[in-house]
C-alpha positions, 0 to 999 in steps of 0.5 A: 774310569771304571768301577770294579772290585778287582784291585790289589788293595781290595782284600779281606772279608769285606772285599765283596762289599767294596767298589773302587773307581779306577782312573783309566788315565793314571791308573789310580784307585779310589774306594767309593764310600758307602755314603755315595750309595743309596738303598733303593730297595731291600738290600738293593743299592744304587750309586748316585750320580749328579751330572750327565754330559756327552754320554758320561755320568759324573758320580760322587760330587763336584769336587771329583772328576769321576766320570763313567761311560753310559754305554759301558754301564749299560753293557754291564747290565746296569741301568741309568735312571733319573730320580723322578722316573725311578720314583714314579716307576716304583710308586706301586712298589714303595706305596708311600713317599714322605717329604724331605725336611723341611717339607714340601708345598702341595700346589694346585698346579705344576708351577711355583706360582700355584696356590699352596693347598697344604704343607707336607711334612713328616710320616703322617703325610703319605704321598702317593705318586701318580704317573702324571708329571709335568717337568720336575712336577708330579701329580700326587694323592696325599693321605693325612693320617691320624696316627703313624701307620706302623705303630697305630692300632687303627685300621687303614680307613679309620686312620685317615684324617683327610685325602687331597690331590695336588702337585709337588716338585718331586726332585730339586734343582740338582735332580735329587729327590725331595722325597724319601721312602721306606725300603724295608717296610715298617 
């Protein structure tokens, strides 16, 4: 199928903000809900996909058969990026990443058998990605803050409890991020 705004049912003042999946076989039209998008920058949104096969991407979830042609996506000047590459390539823009709940283990090597150095969770554990990766693992520098930087009166260096390096799995087995980041700053 294709994604488009140009469908009969897309009318009214919200029309520029709606996107529809049109099944090219049966010509059915289905609005893509906002929950299927993720803000990846200030007012910059990405449509999440979860499966990639034979030049096609499957969007939404396993209960749908919404497949998009990769070459058509690129032809329309959109990019296709795996989460791990997106996070690493944009680490200079977002600066800080944080572990999804219930947290992440910081390990001494890129392996589930590695020694756990720390459990990372919450906004006091700032995760800084390096460009070094091994499979789904990324080497990181972690800054443990004394106070939440967005509301602290401490200057940057006085707010550091400790710094440590190690490895985390930045994407889960489904290829989704184990990290979150602020797209709009504090």
